[in-house]
N, C-alpha and C positions, 0 to 999 in steps of 0.2 A: 040431338045433345052435343053440347063440346067435346072433346077428349081431352081432358087434362092432361093428357102425356103431348100432346101436340104442342109445339112450342107457336105463336101466332107469326106470321111473317112482320119484319119492319116494314114500316110503312113509309117512313122516309128515316134521314139522319139529320139530328139538330146538329145544325153549327150556328148553337146560340151561348150564352154565356149565362147557363140553367133557367129551366132545367135542361138535361140535356141525354145524349145519349146513353144509355148505360149498358151494362154487359149482361149477358142471358142471365147469368152464374146471380147477379142483384136481384135481376126481376125474380129467378126463382124462390128468392129465401123470405118471398114474402106468401110464398104459398102456403104457408104452415100459420095458423091459429094460439093467439098468443093472450094470457091473462094479465093483465095488470098488476093481479096480487101477487101471480105467482114467483116463489124465491128464485127460479131459475131466470125469469124474465129479468127481476129489479136484480140478479147478478150480473144479468149482461149488460143492464146500463151501468153498473158500478165498472164495470172491464169497459166500457166504452171512452167511462168519462174518465180515467186514468189512464187512458192509452191519446185520448186527447191531449192531454196536458203534456203529455211524452213527447208528440207531435209537436208540441209549440216548443218547447224547452229543452235542452239538456238538465238544467237545474229546475227540476219540477218539483221540488220542497218551497210551499211558501203559495203555491197555485193550485186553482182548481177548477172544474169545468160545471156549468150548468147549462142541461138540454132543454130547452123552450117552445111551448105548441106553435105550430103556424110558418108563417114564411118566414124567411131572414128578418122582415121588416119590425115584425114582431120582436125578434130579440135586439134588435136596435132599440125600439121605445122603449125595451122593457130596461135596455143601459142607462137610457137618457133619464126615464121616468123614477128610476131608483138611486142612480149610483150620484143623481146632481141632488146638494140638500137644498134645503127650502132658501135658506139665505147663499148659496152659491151662482156663479157664472158662470156659462159655457162658452166659451170661442170655437165658432165650427167655422173648419177650413175648406172652402169650397168652389168644386172644380166642373160641375157638373150635377146632375138630378139627384145622386143620391146622398151628396152633401147638402143640396139643396132641404131635400125629404126630413134630413137632421135637425138641419137649424125649422123646420114646420113645425115635426114633433116639439120640439123645445118651444115652440107660440103657443102650443095647443095645453101645451103643461103650465102656460104661465112662467117658463123659465128665463129669469134674466139671462139673456144674449147679445152675444156680440158676434157680426159673420165677419168675415174675410176671404172674400169674393176675388178668383185669380183667372175668371173667364173663362171659358169651354176649351180653348185649345192652351192652354198655359199652366205649367205644374206648380204645385204650391211651391211657395219661396220660405227657407229655412229662416233666411232674415228679414222677411216679412211678418213671421209668424212672432222671429224675436222681436220686433220691434211693437206689434199690439201687445205681446206680453207685458215691455214695457210703459206702454202706454195707459194700461187698462189694467193695474195690479190686482183687482177685486178679481177678475177672472179666476177661476178655482179648477175648470175642465176643460182639455182642449179634444175634439173629436175630428177624426180626417177618416179619408176612404181613400186607402189603400190602392187600389186598382179601381179607377170610376169606368163604368163599362157604359156610361153614356159615350164616350170617345175611343176608351181603350187605353187613358190613360193611368202610366203607372207613377204614383207618386211618391217623392223620394222620403220613405219613411223613415232609413234611420235617421238622418239629418235632421228631419221633422222631431220625432224622437229626440234629440240631443237637445236642442234649441227650447223644447215643453221641458222636459227634467233640468236642465239648468235651473229653471226659471219655480220649479220644485211643484208644478202642478199635475193633476190627476189626468194621464193620456188615454183614449178612448180612439182604439182601433177600427174600423168598420173593412174587414179583411173578408167579406163577403163573396166575393171573385177571385181570392187572393190564395184562402191557405190553403195549405197542403198541397198548393201548384208553385210554390216557389219556396225555396226554404230561408226561414223567418226564427228567430227566437226571442221570445217577450221577455225572456227572464235581460240577455244582455242589452236589448233595446227598449229597456221600462215602462213598458206596456202596462198599464193597471187593468184595461179590460181591451180583451179582440172577442170580437165578432164573425161568426160566419155561418152558413148553414148546410145541412144535407144535400144540399143538390146541385153543387158548386163543383172546386174540386178536388173534394174526394169520391164524386162520382156517384152518389146516392139518390135516392128518387125526393119528392118536395114533399113536405109535412112538418118536420123542424127547425130549429136554428142551434146554435149554443155560443156561449160565451164561456169564453178562457180567463177568468178573472185573478188577480191579488187577492188573495184570502184574505190578509190584513185590509185591506180597500172595502170589503163585500162585507165585512163581520160589519164596518161600520153603518149600511148603511140599514139596518135593523128600524123601522119604522119610517122610511122615506118613500116609499111604494106610492107615487101619485094614482096607480089601478091596482085590482084584485087579482086579476088575470094573469098580470105581467110583472107584477111583486118577484124581481128576482133573488132577492135574499131570501124570500119567505119558501121560490122554489129550488132555492139552494138547500136553506136548513131543514127543509121536509127531506130532499132525497138524501140529506147529510143523513139524520135521525132515521128515516125509513129503510137505509140499502140500496136506495136504488128508485125508492116511490117516487112517482110525480105527484102533485097536489091534485090536479084534473086527470081526465082519462086523455092516455097518453098515449101516440100513434105508432101503434104496435109493432105494424107490420112495417112500415118506414123505418123504425129501429131497429127493425132485426133486419134488413135491406143493406142498412148505415153500419150496422158489422159487419155485414159481406166484406163493403166498399172498402173500410179499412183495411180489410185482410189481404185487398188485391192491390192495394196503395202499398201497403207492407213488401207482398210477393214483388212487384213494379221496382222496387230500389227504394220507395219512399217520396218525399216533396223533390231531392235533386233530382231523381229520375225524372218522374212525372215534370217536373220543367224544364227539362230537354225535350221530349216530347211534345208539349206543347209549343215550346218555344222553333220546333224543328216543321213542325206546323205553321205556326205563322211567317218564319221566313220562307217558305215553300210558296205558301199562299201569297206573301205579298210578291214574290219576284212575279212570279205566273200573273196575277193581278195586272201589275206593270205592263208585263208584256202583249195585257189584251189591251190595254189605253186608260188602265182606272188607276188613279192617283189616292196614295193613303192620304188620310187627315192628317195625323201628326209625326213629327218626325221621329227617326228610330231610339232617338235616346230618350225619348216621353213613351213610346210604343209599350205597351205591355206583351206576354204573349197569349192572352185567356181570349183578347176580341178585337177586332180591329175595324174600324171605321174608313171606307173608301167613299172617296166626291162620286157623284153623279160624274158620267162623261159629258163632254162639251157635244149637246146631240138636242135639239130638238125632239127627234123621234122615241130618245129613251122613256123609258116607264118601267120604274121601280115594281108596280105593281103585277104587270107584264113578264118582267124577270121575275121575281117569285112566284108568279103561276107557273111556268116553265120549270124552273128550277123545281119545285114541289112535285110535280109531274114526272120527274126526271131522281125522283129518291134524294130531294136535299131540301131543307128550310133553312132559314136567313130570316136576319132580322132588319126592320125599317131602322135610318137615321133617328135620331132624339136630341140633336141640335137644331140653336134656332139661327144659326150664323152660317149654315152652309144646308146642301140637299146631301145627304149623304145615305148610305144602307150600312146596316154590319157582319160581319160574318164570324163568326165565333171556332175558338180554336182546341176549347175541349172535351172532356169526355170520352166516352171509346169512340176517338177517330184519332185515326192514324194515316201515314205518309201516302198510302195508295186511296184513301177516303180524301185528300187534297188535291192530288191527279186527275181523278176521276173526277173531282168536282170541277176544275180547270178545264177537263176535256167536253163537261158538257156545256160550262160557259163559252167558250169557244165556239160550240157546233150551234148558241142558242142565241148568239150576237145577232141582233137584228136593226142597229140602227147606223 
């Protein structure tokens, strides 16, 4: 029989963009069972919602937070399928797999769509966005991915938001891999919907995502949803009326872990402090990898601190599968590449990952060089 008081050893450190390595205290928070109807649990949900809004802006009035079961893509789909009206038109700005996924969601729902594709290694151009909005005045909503984890690209969200709001459009920002790990203010930027997930920079575990929305925009969405389960408006209305109640069974253990993760983010010093740690991780990683002969895919000005893509070395003997297996046996898990124009692999810098972890990884990498 397993001793409940013994924490099992961690098999490896996740150097991925999420799910990621979490603290022991976040994992321990899931050891208690919760009833979805209980007032204590619903009060916890309400507290999380309020704290998320405060995390997103210094001007919380006029904003609300909605929690949605499932992976981050479920929350993205809930926004696209609910926020864009039947007579609306969505412009998707894409430079990777996750922007493409937003466009795919729109096509599945039959939403009128315009796509502005910048390729896999170029950032979004606010000037091009402004031009497209002039060319297609029937566009009502614009969606952009803040950090495109396909490559680690950090898109210029402030400049893009300015171009979108200048034309009076509704702005949707997929901040899946960035929210909580980089300072931003949805009110100052004019973001109407910001989407993220429990298991990214806030360092919780997988199970739900969330949307921070301008309340006035969300209130206009009654009856617009193209899905029952992913009706963002109805989920919000139920949470508002029920004091934190979810429409369907909520991931209670994951919510409790997320509450603990929020506390640990606050103790660390908030998004600014976490951004500093992630940036230090990324800089140390990139410098060390370069010394080992690995070249980063993106230039520094486009690189996020969350995940970094590296070119394969110029050796026919190199095998990512062999590198992956060797690193895993040494206690590290990394990600394969995801772009079509180059052979790459990716290493994440987020989660319970610190300078010493990166140093150890680099040491292991040097010991495992076999090409």
